[in-house]
PDB file of the backbone (N, CA, C, O) and the ligand in Angstrom, with CONECT records:
HET     ZN  A 101       1
ATOM      1  N   MET A   1      90.536  62.561  39.532  1.00  0.00           N
ATOM      2  CA  MET A   1      91.302  63.797  39.723  1.00  0.00           C
ATOM      3  C   MET A   1      90.367  65.007  39.874  1.00  0.00           C
ATOM      4  O   MET A   1      89.255  65.025  39.346  1.00  0.00           O
ATOM      5  N   ASP A   2      90.839  65.986  40.590  1.00  0.00           N
ATOM      6  CA  ASP A   2      90.058  67.186  40.830  1.00  0.00           C
ATOM      7  C   ASP A   2      90.182  68.141  39.650  1.00  0.00           C
ATOM      8  O   ASP A   2      91.090  68.970  39.598  1.00  0.00           O
ATOM      9  N   VAL A   3      89.245  68.010  38.694  1.00  0.00           N
ATOM     10  CA  VAL A   3      89.363  68.772  37.456  1.00  0.00           C
ATOM     11  C   VAL A   3      88.240  69.794  37.342  1.00  0.00           C
ATOM     12  O   VAL A   3      87.103  69.543  37.741  1.00  0.00           O
ATOM     13  N   GLU A   4      88.590  70.955  36.786  1.00  0.00           N
ATOM     14  CA  GLU A   4      87.621  72.026  36.636  1.00  0.00           C
ATOM     15  C   GLU A   4      87.707  72.570  35.216  1.00  0.00           C
ATOM     16  O   GLU A   4      88.763  72.523  34.586  1.00  0.00           O
ATOM     17  N   SER A   5      86.587  73.087  34.721  1.00  0.00           N
ATOM     18  CA  SER A   5      86.593  73.675  33.390  1.00  0.00           C
ATOM     19  C   SER A   5      86.865  75.176  33.497  1.00  0.00           C
ATOM     20  O   SER A   5      86.181  75.891  34.230  1.00  0.00           O
ATOM     21  N   VAL A   6      87.868  75.640  32.759  1.00  0.00           N
ATOM     22  CA  VAL A   6      88.199  77.066  32.789  1.00  0.00           C
ATOM     23  C   VAL A   6      88.206  77.614  31.374  1.00  0.00           C
ATOM     24  O   VAL A   6      88.428  76.885  30.407  1.00  0.00           O
ATOM     25  N   LYS A   7      87.958  78.915  31.272  1.00  0.00           N
ATOM     26  CA  LYS A   7      87.904  79.567  29.975  1.00  0.00           C
ATOM     27  C   LYS A   7      88.996  80.618  29.899  1.00  0.00           C
ATOM     28  O   LYS A   7      89.138  81.439  30.805  1.00  0.00           O
ATOM     29  N   CYS A   8      89.755  80.595  28.837  1.00  0.00           N
ATOM     30  CA  CYS A   8      90.849  81.552  28.664  1.00  0.00           C
ATOM     31  C   CYS A   8      90.292  82.970  28.533  1.00  0.00           C
ATOM     32  O   CYS A   8      89.409  83.228  27.716  1.00  0.00           O
ATOM     33  N   LYS A   9      90.816  83.876  29.344  1.00  0.00           N
ATOM     34  CA  LYS A   9      90.360  85.265  29.352  1.00  0.00           C
ATOM     35  C   LYS A   9      90.680  85.934  28.019  1.00  0.00           C
ATOM     36  O   LYS A   9      90.046  86.913  27.625  1.00  0.00           O
ATOM     37  N   CYS A  10      91.665  85.387  27.349  1.00  0.00           N
ATOM     38  CA  CYS A  10      92.178  86.018  26.151  1.00  0.00           C
ATOM     39  C   CYS A  10      91.485  85.529  24.877  1.00  0.00           C
ATOM     40  O   CYS A  10      90.873  86.320  24.160  1.00  0.00           O
ATOM     41  N   CYS A  11      91.581  84.248  24.599  1.00  0.00           N
ATOM     42  CA  CYS A  11      91.043  83.732  23.337  1.00  0.00           C
ATOM     43  C   CYS A  11      89.732  82.984  23.525  1.00  0.00           C
ATOM     44  O   CYS A  11      89.088  82.611  22.545  1.00  0.00           O
ATOM     45  N   GLY A  12      89.327  82.760  24.778  1.00  0.00           N
ATOM     46  CA  GLY A  12      88.046  82.117  25.028  1.00  0.00           C
ATOM     47  C   GLY A  12      88.071  80.598  24.964  1.00  0.00           C
ATOM     48  O   GLY A  12      87.029  79.952  25.072  1.00  0.00           O
ATOM     49  N   LEU A  13      89.245  80.031  24.792  1.00  0.00           N
ATOM     50  CA  LEU A  13      89.383  78.581  24.746  1.00  0.00           C
ATOM     51  C   LEU A  13      89.024  77.960  26.095  1.00  0.00           C
ATOM     52  O   LEU A  13      89.455  78.433  27.146  1.00  0.00           O
ATOM     53  N   LYS A  14      88.224  76.889  26.043  1.00  0.00           N
ATOM     54  CA  LYS A  14      87.881  76.204  27.286  1.00  0.00           C
ATOM     55  C   LYS A  14      88.772  74.993  27.472  1.00  0.00           C
ATOM     56  O   LYS A  14      89.005  74.219  26.544  1.00  0.00           O
ATOM     57  N   GLU A  15      89.264  74.845  28.691  1.00  0.00           N
ATOM     58  CA  GLU A  15      90.135  73.718  28.990  1.00  0.00           C
ATOM     59  C   GLU A  15      89.723  73.078  30.300  1.00  0.00           C
ATOM     60  O   GLU A  15      89.213  73.745  31.202  1.00  0.00           O
ATOM     61  N   GLU A  16      89.950  71.775  30.394  1.00  0.00           N
ATOM     62  CA  GLU A  16      89.739  71.063  31.648  1.00  0.00           C
ATOM     63  C   GLU A  16      91.092  70.921  32.329  1.00  0.00           C
ATOM     64  O   GLU A  16      92.005  70.292  31.794  1.00  0.00           O
ATOM     65  N   CYS A  17      91.212  71.505  33.504  1.00  0.00           N
ATOM     66  CA  CYS A  17      92.504  71.457  34.175  1.00  0.00           C
ATOM     67  C   CYS A  17      92.320  71.115  35.652  1.00  0.00           C
ATOM     68  O   CYS A  17      91.241  71.286  36.221  1.00  0.00           O
ATOM     69  N   THR A  18      93.390  70.635  36.245  1.00  0.00           N
ATOM     70  CA  THR A  18      93.340  70.352  37.676  1.00  0.00           C
ATOM     71  C   THR A  18      93.344  71.675  38.442  1.00  0.00           C
ATOM     72  O   THR A  18      93.880  72.683  37.980  1.00  0.00           O
ATOM     73  N   LYS A  19      92.732  71.639  39.624  1.00  0.00           N
ATOM     74  CA  LYS A  19      92.613  72.867  40.419  1.00  0.00           C
ATOM     75  C   LYS A  19      93.981  73.447  40.760  1.00  0.00           C
ATOM     76  O   LYS A  19      94.166  74.663  40.790  1.00  0.00           O
ATOM     77  N   GLY A  20      94.930  72.557  41.016  1.00  0.00           N
ATOM     78  CA  GLY A  20      96.270  73.025  41.347  1.00  0.00           C
ATOM     79  C   GLY A  20      96.893  73.806  40.205  1.00  0.00           C
ATOM     80  O   GLY A  20      97.513  74.848  40.413  1.00  0.00           O
ATOM     81  N   TYR A  21      96.720  73.285  38.985  1.00  0.00           N
ATOM     82  CA  TYR A  21      97.275  73.948  37.811  1.00  0.00           C
ATOM     83  C   TYR A  21      96.586  75.284  37.577  1.00  0.00           C
ATOM     84  O   TYR A  21      97.230  76.285  37.262  1.00  0.00           O
ATOM     85  N   ILE A  22      95.246  75.283  37.738  1.00  0.00           N
ATOM     86  CA  ILE A  22      94.486  76.514  37.547  1.00  0.00           C
ATOM     87  C   ILE A  22      94.963  77.613  38.495  1.00  0.00           C
ATOM     88  O   ILE A  22      95.177  78.752  38.079  1.00  0.00           O
ATOM     89  N   SER A  23      95.129  77.264  39.772  1.00  0.00           N
ATOM     90  CA  SER A  23      95.531  78.314  40.716  1.00  0.00           C
ATOM     91  C   SER A  23      96.962  78.752  40.460  1.00  0.00           C
ATOM     92  O   SER A  23      97.318  79.901  40.723  1.00  0.00           O
ATOM     93  N   GLN A  24      97.780  77.849  39.950  1.00  0.00           N
ATOM     94  CA  GLN A  24      99.156  78.247  39.627  1.00  0.00           C
ATOM     95  C   GLN A  24      99.181  79.258  38.478  1.00  0.00           C
ATOM     96  O   GLN A  24      99.899  80.257  38.530  1.00  0.00           O
ATOM     97  N   VAL A  25      98.376  78.979  37.431  1.00  0.00           N
ATOM     98  CA  VAL A  25      98.322  79.907  36.295  1.00  0.00           C
ATOM     99  C   VAL A  25      97.757  81.248  36.736  1.00  0.00           C
ATOM    100  O   VAL A  25      98.272  82.305  36.372  1.00  0.00           O
ATOM    101  N   LYS A  26      96.679  81.189  37.537  1.00  0.00           N
ATOM    102  CA  LYS A  26      96.072  82.436  38.023  1.00  0.00           C
ATOM    103  C   LYS A  26      97.054  83.232  38.864  1.00  0.00           C
ATOM    104  O   LYS A  26      97.066  84.462  38.825  1.00  0.00           O
ATOM    105  N   PHE A  27      97.866  82.532  39.615  1.00  0.00           N
ATOM    106  CA  PHE A  27      98.864  83.207  40.428  1.00  0.00           C
ATOM    107  C   PHE A  27      99.885  83.917  39.534  1.00  0.00           C
ATOM    108  O   PHE A  27     100.296  85.042  39.816  1.00  0.00           O
ATOM    109  N   ASN A  28     100.284  83.244  38.457  1.00  0.00           N
ATOM    110  CA  ASN A  28     101.260  83.822  37.532  1.00  0.00           C
ATOM    111  C   ASN A  28     100.719  85.031  36.776  1.00  0.00           C
ATOM    112  O   ASN A  28     101.475  85.939  36.429  1.00  0.00           O
ATOM    113  N   PHE A  29      99.411  85.044  36.520  1.00  0.00           N
ATOM    114  CA  PHE A  29      98.839  86.098  35.689  1.00  0.00           C
ATOM    115  C   PHE A  29      97.858  86.977  36.460  1.00  0.00           C
ATOM    116  O   PHE A  29      96.846  87.410  35.909  1.00  0.00           O
ATOM    117  N   GLU A  30      98.150  87.237  37.709  1.00  0.00           N
ATOM    118  CA  GLU A  30      97.365  88.162  38.510  1.00  0.00           C
ATOM    119  C   GLU A  30      95.881  87.817  38.494  1.00  0.00           C
ATOM    120  O   GLU A  30      95.042  88.650  38.152  1.00  0.00           O
ATOM    121  N   ASP A  31      95.571  86.583  38.866  1.00  0.00           N
ATOM    122  CA  ASP A  31      94.204  86.100  39.011  1.00  0.00           C
ATOM    123  C   ASP A  31      93.432  85.997  37.695  1.00  0.00           C
ATOM    124  O   ASP A  31      92.201  86.032  37.681  1.00  0.00           O
ATOM    125  N   THR A  32      94.159  85.872  36.606  1.00  0.00           N
ATOM    126  CA  THR A  32      93.525  85.697  35.304  1.00  0.00           C
ATOM    127  C   THR A  32      93.925  84.338  34.751  1.00  0.00           C
ATOM    128  O   THR A  32      95.094  83.956  34.810  1.00  0.00           O
ATOM    129  N   TRP A  33      92.952  83.611  34.213  1.00  0.00           N
ATOM    130  CA  TRP A  33      93.289  82.325  33.619  1.00  0.00           C
ATOM    131  C   TRP A  33      93.600  82.497  32.141  1.00  0.00           C
ATOM    132  O   TRP A  33      92.807  83.081  31.402  1.00  0.00           O
ATOM    133  N   LEU A  34      94.731  81.999  31.711  1.00  0.00           N
ATOM    134  CA  LEU A  34      95.091  81.990  30.298  1.00  0.00           C
ATOM    135  C   LEU A  34      95.413  80.563  29.891  1.00  0.00           C
ATOM    136  O   LEU A  34      96.007  79.807  30.660  1.00  0.00           O
ATOM    137  N   CYS A  35      95.014  80.194  28.667  1.00  0.00           N
ATOM    138  CA  CYS A  35      95.325  78.860  28.180  1.00  0.00           C
ATOM    139  C   CYS A  35      96.829  78.748  27.917  1.00  0.00           C
ATOM    140  O   CYS A  35      97.546  79.748  27.959  1.00  0.00           O
ATOM    141  N   GLY A  36      97.292  77.551  27.652  1.00  0.00           N
ATOM    142  CA  GLY A  36      98.723  77.324  27.473  1.00  0.00           C
ATOM    143  C   GLY A  36      99.330  78.186  26.382  1.00  0.00           C
ATOM    144  O   GLY A  36     100.414  78.748  26.542  1.00  0.00           O
ATOM    145  N   LEU A  37      98.612  78.283  25.269  1.00  0.00           N
ATOM    146  CA  LEU A  37      99.112  79.037  24.126  1.00  0.00           C
ATOM    147  C   LEU A  37      99.224  80.525  24.450  1.00  0.00           C
ATOM    148  O   LEU A  37     100.214  81.172  24.108  1.00  0.00           O
ATOM    149  N   CYS A  38      98.190  81.064  25.118  1.00  0.00           N
ATOM    150  CA  CYS A  38      98.200  82.478  25.458  1.00  0.00           C
ATOM    151  C   CYS A  38      99.256  82.778  26.515  1.00  0.00           C
ATOM    152  O   CYS A  38      99.900  83.825  26.451  1.00  0.00           O
ATOM    153  N   SER A  39      99.449  81.889  27.484  1.00  0.00           N
ATOM    154  CA  SER A  39     100.499  82.145  28.480  1.00  0.00           C
ATOM    155  C   SER A  39     101.860  82.183  27.809  1.00  0.00           C
ATOM    156  O   SER A  39     102.706  83.012  28.142  1.00  0.00           O
ATOM    157  N   GLU A  40     102.061  81.279  26.862  1.00  0.00           N
ATOM    158  CA  GLU A  40     103.303  81.252  26.084  1.00  0.00           C
ATOM    159  C   GLU A  40     103.496  82.603  25.386  1.00  0.00           C
ATOM    160  O   GLU A  40     104.575  83.195  25.429  1.00  0.00           O
ATOM    161  N   ALA A  41     102.427  83.071  24.745  1.00  0.00           N
ATOM    162  CA  ALA A  41     102.497  84.319  23.984  1.00  0.00           C
ATOM    163  C   ALA A  41     102.765  85.516  24.886  1.00  0.00           C
ATOM    164  O   ALA A  41     103.515  86.419  24.515  1.00  0.00           O
ATOM    165  N   VAL A  42     102.151  85.528  26.076  1.00  0.00           N
ATOM    166  CA  VAL A  42     102.389  86.634  27.002  1.00  0.00           C
ATOM    167  C   VAL A  42     103.848  86.623  27.470  1.00  0.00           C
ATOM    168  O   VAL A  42     104.479  87.674  27.584  1.00  0.00           O
ATOM    169  N   HIS A  43     104.370  85.440  27.735  1.00  0.00           N
ATOM    170  CA  HIS A  43     105.783  85.344  28.124  1.00  0.00           C
ATOM    171  C   HIS A  43     106.669  85.835  26.991  1.00  0.00           C
ATOM    172  O   HIS A  43     107.699  86.469  27.223  1.00  0.00           O
ATOM    173  N   GLU A  44     106.259  85.537  25.764  1.00  0.00           N
ATOM    174  CA  GLU A  44     107.011  85.986  24.595  1.00  0.00           C
ATOM    175  C   GLU A  44     107.002  87.521  24.531  1.00  0.00           C
ATOM    176  O   GLU A  44     108.022  88.146  24.241  1.00  0.00           O
ATOM    177  N   GLU A  45     105.825  88.116  24.808  1.00  0.00           N
ATOM    178  CA  GLU A  45     105.731  89.575  24.837  1.00  0.00           C
ATOM    179  C   GLU A  45     106.710  90.153  25.860  1.00  0.00           C
ATOM    180  O   GLU A  45     107.372  91.159  25.608  1.00  0.00           O
ATOM    181  N   LEU A  46     106.786  89.500  27.008  1.00  0.00           N
ATOM    182  CA  LEU A  46     107.670  89.974  28.069  1.00  0.00           C
ATOM    183  C   LEU A  46     109.134  89.893  27.645  1.00  0.00           C
ATOM    184  O   LEU A  46     109.944  90.758  27.979  1.00  0.00           O
ATOM    185  N   ARG A  47     109.454  88.831  26.900  1.00  0.00           N
ATOM    186  CA  ARG A  47     110.843  88.644  26.460  1.00  0.00           C
ATOM    187  C   ARG A  47     111.244  89.648  25.388  1.00  0.00           C
ATOM    188  O   ARG A  47     112.427  89.906  25.164  1.00  0.00           O
ATOM    189  N   ARG A  48     110.212  90.218  24.719  1.00  0.00           N
ATOM    190  CA  ARG A  48     110.487  91.108  23.598  1.00  0.00           C
ATOM    191  C   ARG A  48     111.271  92.346  23.989  1.00  0.00           C
ATOM    192  O   ARG A  48     111.977  92.923  23.162  1.00  0.00           O
ATOM    193  N   GLY A  49     111.154  92.754  25.230  1.00  0.00           N
ATOM    194  CA  GLY A  49     111.978  93.875  25.625  1.00  0.00           C
ATOM    195  C   GLY A  49     111.248  95.142  25.996  1.00  0.00           C
ATOM    196  O   GLY A  49     110.146  95.089  26.543  1.00  0.00           O
ATOM    197  N   PRO A  50     111.846  96.283  25.705  1.00  0.00           N
ATOM    198  CA  PRO A  50     111.512  97.527  26.379  1.00  0.00           C
ATOM    199  C   PRO A  50     110.083  98.038  26.146  1.00  0.00           C
ATOM    200  O   PRO A  50     109.546  98.739  27.003  1.00  0.00           O
ATOM    201  N   SER A  51     109.455  97.707  25.011  1.00  0.00           N
ATOM    202  CA  SER A  51     108.137  98.271  24.758  1.00  0.00           C
ATOM    203  C   SER A  51     107.112  97.742  25.760  1.00  0.00           C
ATOM    204  O   SER A  51     106.198  98.463  26.163  1.00  0.00           O
ATOM    205  N   VAL A  52     107.268  96.495  26.152  1.00  0.00           N
ATOM    206  CA  VAL A  52     106.377  95.913  27.154  1.00  0.00           C
ATOM    207  C   VAL A  52     107.224  95.547  28.359  1.00  0.00           C
ATOM    208  O   VAL A  52     108.012  94.603  28.308  1.00  0.00           O
ATOM    209  N   CYS A  53     107.062  96.300  29.449  1.00  0.00           N
ATOM    210  CA  CYS A  53     107.988  96.063  30.543  1.00  0.00           C
ATOM    211  C   CYS A  53     107.378  95.321  31.709  1.00  0.00           C
ATOM    212  O   CYS A  53     108.107  94.850  32.582  1.00  0.00           O
ATOM    213  N   ASP A  54     106.052  95.201  31.752  1.00  0.00           N
ATOM    214  CA  ASP A  54     105.485  94.457  32.874  1.00  0.00           C
ATOM    215  C   ASP A  54     104.450  93.447  32.395  1.00  0.00           C
ATOM    216  O   ASP A  54     104.064  93.420  31.226  1.00  0.00           O
ATOM    217  N   LEU A  55     104.022  92.631  33.326  1.00  0.00           N
ATOM    218  CA  LEU A  55     103.086  91.558  33.003  1.00  0.00           C
ATOM    219  C   LEU A  55     101.764  92.100  32.469  1.00  0.00           C
ATOM    220  O   LEU A  55     101.216  91.572  31.502  1.00  0.00           O
ATOM    221  N   LYS A  56     101.258  93.152  33.099  1.00  0.00           N
ATOM    222  CA  LYS A  56      99.977  93.719  32.661  1.00  0.00           C
ATOM    223  C   LYS A  56     100.070  94.219  31.227  1.00  0.00           C
ATOM    224  O   LYS A  56      99.162  93.999  30.426  1.00  0.00           O
ATOM    225  N   GLY A  57     101.172  94.893  30.906  1.00  0.00           N
ATOM    226  CA  GLY A  57     101.367  95.397  29.548  1.00  0.00           C
ATOM    227  C   GLY A  57     101.432  94.262  28.547  1.00  0.00           C
ATOM    228  O   GLY A  57     100.865  94.342  27.457  1.00  0.00           O
ATOM    229  N   ALA A  58     102.129  93.208  28.927  1.00  0.00           N
ATOM    230  CA  ALA A  58     102.262  92.055  28.039  1.00  0.00           C
ATOM    231  C   ALA A  58     100.915  91.379  27.825  1.00  0.00           C
ATOM    232  O   ALA A  58     100.593  90.959  26.714  1.00  0.00           O
ATOM    233  N   MET A  59     100.129  91.275  28.894  1.00  0.00           N
ATOM    234  CA  MET A  59      98.813  90.658  28.766  1.00  0.00           C
ATOM    235  C   MET A  59      97.908  91.506  27.891  1.00  0.00           C
ATOM    236  O   MET A  59      97.155  90.981  27.071  1.00  0.00           O
ATOM    237  N   ARG A  60      97.983  92.826  28.070  1.00  0.00           N
ATOM    238  CA  ARG A  60      97.165  93.730  27.255  1.00  0.00           C
ATOM    239  C   ARG A  60      97.560  93.606  25.787  1.00  0.00           C
ATOM    240  O   ARG A  60      96.702  93.540  24.907  1.00  0.00           O
ATOM    241  N   ALA A  61      98.860  93.577  25.534  1.00  0.00           N
ATOM    242  CA  ALA A  61      99.344  93.474  24.151  1.00  0.00           C
ATOM    243  C   ALA A  61      98.859  92.175  23.510  1.00  0.00           C
ATOM    244  O   ALA A  61      98.416  92.167  22.362  1.00  0.00           O
ATOM    245  N   HIS A  62      98.945  91.092  24.254  1.00  0.00           N
ATOM    246  CA  HIS A  62      98.515  89.827  23.672  1.00  0.00           C
ATOM    247  C   HIS A  62      97.002  89.763  23.491  1.00  0.00           C
ATOM    248  O   HIS A  62      96.515  89.178  22.524  1.00  0.00           O
ATOM    249  N   MET A  63      96.255  90.366  24.423  1.00  0.00           N
ATOM    250  CA  MET A  63      94.803  90.344  24.289  1.00  0.00           C
ATOM    251  C   MET A  63      94.356  91.105  23.055  1.00  0.00           C
ATOM    252  O   MET A  63      93.432  90.670  22.366  1.00  0.00           O
ATOM    253  N   SER A  64      94.990  92.230  22.761  1.00  0.00           N
ATOM    254  CA  SER A  64      94.588  92.965  21.558  1.00  0.00           C
ATOM    255  C   SER A  64      95.004  92.183  20.322  1.00  0.00           C
ATOM    256  O   SER A  64      94.317  92.222  19.302  1.00  0.00           O
ATOM    257  N   PHE A  65      96.123  91.475  20.405  1.00  0.00           N
ATOM    258  CA  PHE A  65      96.541  90.619  19.295  1.00  0.00           C
ATOM    259  C   PHE A  65      95.507  89.515  19.068  1.00  0.00           C
ATOM    260  O   PHE A  65      95.148  89.206  17.931  1.00  0.00           O
ATOM    261  N   CYS A  66      95.040  88.934  20.156  1.00  0.00           N
ATOM    262  CA  CYS A  66      94.037  87.873  20.081  1.00  0.00           C
ATOM    263  C   CYS A  66      92.750  88.385  19.444  1.00  0.00           C
ATOM    264  O   CYS A  66      92.140  87.708  18.616  1.00  0.00           O
ATOM    265  N   GLN A  67      92.344  89.598  19.845  1.00  0.00           N
ATOM    266  CA  GLN A  67      91.115  90.151  19.291  1.00  0.00           C
ATOM    267  C   GLN A  67      91.254  90.417  17.803  1.00  0.00           C
ATOM    268  O   GLN A  67      90.306  90.220  17.042  1.00  0.00           O
ATOM    269  N   GLN A  68      92.417  90.858  17.391  1.00  0.00           N
ATOM    270  CA  GLN A  68      92.649  91.090  15.956  1.00  0.00           C
ATOM    271  C   GLN A  68      92.525  89.803  15.169  1.00  0.00           C
ATOM    272  O   GLN A  68      91.901  89.776  14.108  1.00  0.00           O
ATOM    273  N   THR A  69      93.114  88.735  15.682  1.00  0.00           N
ATOM    274  CA  THR A  69      93.057  87.485  14.938  1.00  0.00           C
ATOM    275  C   THR A  69      91.650  86.918  14.953  1.00  0.00           C
ATOM    276  O   THR A  69      91.262  86.184  14.044  1.00  0.00           O
ATOM    277  N   ARG A  70      90.868  87.260  16.004  1.00  0.00           N
ATOM    278  CA  ARG A  70      89.516  86.744  16.080  1.00  0.00           C
ATOM    279  C   ARG A  70      88.607  87.361  15.019  1.00  0.00           C
ATOM    280  O   ARG A  70      87.697  86.691  14.530  1.00  0.00           O
ATOM    281  N   VAL A  71      88.833  88.618  14.656  1.00  0.00           N
ATOM    282  CA  VAL A  71      87.980  89.247  13.650  1.00  0.00           C
ATOM    283  C   VAL A  71      88.375  88.824  12.241  1.00  0.00           C
ATOM    284  O   VAL A  71      87.643  89.086  11.286  1.00  0.00           O
ATOM    285  N   SER A  72      89.516  88.179  12.107  1.00  0.00           N
ATOM    286  CA  SER A  72      89.909  87.689  10.800  1.00  0.00           C
ATOM    287  C   SER A  72      89.633  86.188  10.728  1.00  0.00           C
ATOM    288  O   SER A  72      90.386  85.379  11.269  1.00  0.00           O
ATOM    289  N   PRO A  73      88.531  85.827  10.044  1.00  0.00           N
ATOM    290  CA  PRO A  73      88.103  84.428  10.072  1.00  0.00           C
ATOM    291  C   PRO A  73      89.058  83.476   9.359  1.00  0.00           C
ATOM    292  O   PRO A  73      89.006  82.263   9.565  1.00  0.00           O
ATOM    293  N   ALA A  74      89.923  84.027   8.527  1.00  0.00           N
ATOM    294  CA  ALA A  74      90.840  83.166   7.782  1.00  0.00           C
ATOM    295  C   ALA A  74      91.897  82.563   8.688  1.00  0.00           C
ATOM    296  O   ALA A  74      92.507  81.546   8.361  1.00  0.00           O
ATOM    297  N   MET A  75      92.106  83.205   9.834  1.00  0.00           N
ATOM    298  CA  MET A  75      93.176  82.748  10.690  1.00  0.00           C
ATOM    299  C   MET A  75      92.664  82.529  12.103  1.00  0.00           C
ATOM    300  O   MET A  75      92.153  83.462  12.723  1.00  0.00           O
ATOM    301  N   GLY A  76      92.786  81.351  12.610  1.00  0.00           N
ATOM    302  CA  GLY A  76      92.388  81.081  13.981  1.00  0.00           C
ATOM    303  C   GLY A  76      93.381  81.680  14.951  1.00  0.00           C
ATOM    304  O   GLY A  76      94.516  81.982  14.582  1.00  0.00           O
ATOM    305  N   VAL A  77      92.960  81.850  16.182  1.00  0.00           N
ATOM    306  CA  VAL A  77      93.854  82.434  17.187  1.00  0.00           C
ATOM    307  C   VAL A  77      95.103  81.575  17.370  1.00  0.00           C
ATOM    308  O   VAL A  77      96.222  82.084  17.429  1.00  0.00           O
ATOM    309  N   ALA A  78      94.890  80.277  17.459  1.00  0.00           N
ATOM    310  CA  ALA A  78      96.030  79.390  17.674  1.00  0.00           C
ATOM    311  C   ALA A  78      97.042  79.507  16.543  1.00  0.00           C
ATOM    312  O   ALA A  78      98.247  79.575  16.783  1.00  0.00           O
ATOM    313  N   ASP A  79      96.543  79.529  15.303  1.00  0.00           N
ATOM    314  CA  ASP A  79      97.443  79.678  14.159  1.00  0.00           C
ATOM    315  C   ASP A  79      98.160  81.015  14.213  1.00  0.00           C
ATOM    316  O   ASP A  79      99.358  81.103  13.945  1.00  0.00           O
ATOM    317  N   GLY A  80      97.408  82.061  14.565  1.00  0.00           N
ATOM    318  CA  GLY A  80      97.989  83.395  14.635  1.00  0.00           C
ATOM    319  C   GLY A  80      99.104  83.462  15.650  1.00  0.00           C
ATOM    320  O   GLY A  80     100.166  84.023  15.382  1.00  0.00           O
ATOM    321  N   VAL A  81      98.866  82.889  16.817  1.00  0.00           N
ATOM    322  CA  VAL A  81      99.889  82.920  17.860  1.00  0.00           C
ATOM    323  C   VAL A  81     101.104  82.117  17.413  1.00  0.00           C
ATOM    324  O   VAL A  81     102.244  82.544  17.597  1.00  0.00           O
ATOM    325  N   ARG A  82     100.853  80.961  16.829  1.00  0.00           N
ATOM    326  CA  ARG A  82     101.972  80.129  16.378  1.00  0.00           C
ATOM    327  C   ARG A  82     102.810  80.862  15.342  1.00  0.00           C
ATOM    328  O   ARG A  82     104.040  80.817  15.372  1.00  0.00           O
ATOM    329  N   GLN A  83     102.121  81.542  14.420  1.00  0.00           N
ATOM    330  CA  GLN A  83     102.857  82.292  13.391  1.00  0.00           C
ATOM    331  C   GLN A  83     103.665  83.415  14.013  1.00  0.00           C
ATOM    332  O   GLN A  83     104.811  83.660  13.638  1.00  0.00           O
ATOM    333  N   MET A  84     103.042  84.101  14.981  1.00  0.00           N
ATOM    334  CA  MET A  84     103.730  85.198  15.632  1.00  0.00           C
ATOM    335  C   MET A  84     104.982  84.697  16.342  1.00  0.00           C
ATOM    336  O   MET A  84     106.048  85.303  16.239  1.00  0.00           O
ATOM    337  N   LEU A  85     104.844  83.583  17.063  1.00  0.00           N
ATOM    338  CA  LEU A  85     105.989  83.043  17.784  1.00  0.00           C
ATOM    339  C   LEU A  85     107.088  82.634  16.813  1.00  0.00           C
ATOM    340  O   LEU A  85     108.271  82.868  17.062  1.00  0.00           O
ATOM    341  N   ARG A  86     106.688  82.027  15.713  1.00  0.00           N
ATOM    342  CA  ARG A  86     107.658  81.565  14.722  1.00  0.00           C
ATOM    343  C   ARG A  86     108.379  82.750  14.078  1.00  0.00           C
ATOM    344  O   ARG A  86     109.592  82.729  13.867  1.00  0.00           O
ATOM    345  N   ARG A  87     107.573  83.803  13.767  1.00  0.00           N
ATOM    346  CA  ARG A  87     108.148  84.967  13.123  1.00  0.00           C
ATOM    347  C   ARG A  87     109.177  85.612  14.036  1.00  0.00           C
ATOM    348  O   ARG A  87     110.262  85.995  13.599  1.00  0.00           O
ATOM    349  N   ARG A  88     108.815  85.729  15.335  1.00  0.00           N
ATOM    350  CA  ARG A  88     109.721  86.393  16.269  1.00  0.00           C
ATOM    351  C   ARG A  88     110.989  85.621  16.490  1.00  0.00           C
ATOM    352  O   ARG A  88     112.050  86.204  16.712  1.00  0.00           O
ATOM    353  N   SER A  89     110.889  84.311  16.432  1.00  0.00           N
ATOM    354  CA  SER A  89     112.106  83.542  16.672  1.00  0.00           C
ATOM    355  C   SER A  89     112.891  83.349  15.371  1.00  0.00           C
ATOM    356  O   SER A  89     113.909  82.658  15.346  1.00  0.00           O
ATOM    357  N   GLY A  90     112.408  83.962  14.303  1.00  0.00           N
ATOM    358  CA  GLY A  90     113.149  83.948  13.044  1.00  0.00           C
ATOM    359  C   GLY A  90     113.116  82.628  12.313  1.00  0.00           C
ATOM    360  O   GLY A  90     113.967  82.355  11.467  1.00  0.00           O
ATOM    361  N   GLU A  91     112.113  81.792  12.647  1.00  0.00           N
ATOM    362  CA  GLU A  91     112.087  80.483  12.019  1.00  0.00           C
ATOM    363  C   GLU A  91     111.057  80.380  10.914  1.00  0.00           C
ATOM    364  O   GLU A  91     110.856  79.313  10.335  1.00  0.00           O
ATOM    365  N   ILE A  92     110.399  81.509  10.622  1.00  0.00           N
ATOM    366  CA  ILE A  92     109.324  81.428   9.622  1.00  0.00           C
ATOM    367  C   ILE A  92     109.902  81.136   8.242  1.00  0.00           C
ATOM    368  O   ILE A  92     110.932  81.673   7.834  1.00  0.00           O
ATOM    369  N   LYS A  93     109.188  80.260   7.548  1.00  0.00           N
ATOM    370  CA  LYS A  93     109.673  79.868   6.232  1.00  0.00           C
ATOM    371  C   LYS A  93     108.573  80.077   5.205  1.00  0.00           C
ATOM    372  O   LYS A  93     107.410  79.776   5.472  1.00  0.00           O
ATOM    373  N   PHE A  94     108.915  80.570   4.079  1.00  0.00           N
ATOM    374  CA  PHE A  94     107.944  80.746   3.002  1.00  0.00           C
ATOM    375  C   PHE A  94     108.144  79.650   1.975  1.00  0.00           C
ATOM    376  O   PHE A  94     109.240  79.446   1.453  1.00  0.00           O
ATOM    377  N   ASP A  95     107.049  78.946   1.698  1.00  0.00           N
ATOM    378  CA  ASP A  95     107.239  77.894   0.700  1.00  0.00           C
ATOM    379  C   ASP A  95     106.309  78.028  -0.495  1.00  0.00           C
ATOM    380  O   ASP A  95     106.360  77.208  -1.412  1.00  0.00           O
TER     381      ASP A  95
HETATM  382 ZN    ZN A 101      94.004  81.541  25.153  1.00  0.00          ZN2+
END
């Protein structure tokens, strides 16, 4: 298969993906590659409503979120995004 290594512009995660998939993601995010988790999070930002009204705003919001989680070593980016998604969908549980 025609596979290429790409690095997420947001969290820096490296992934091996097919060229077709890479160009599709880049097309969706204005020539920027985002990993699966970050694309999910950006879409979530877009769904949030009026504060973020376009794709660029949503990407900017998620990138600053990613940078915040990166400076906090206790929480990985993936965990941070998962928690954020869970919190927003109201499924977070405290045990
Ligand atoms: Zn990412």
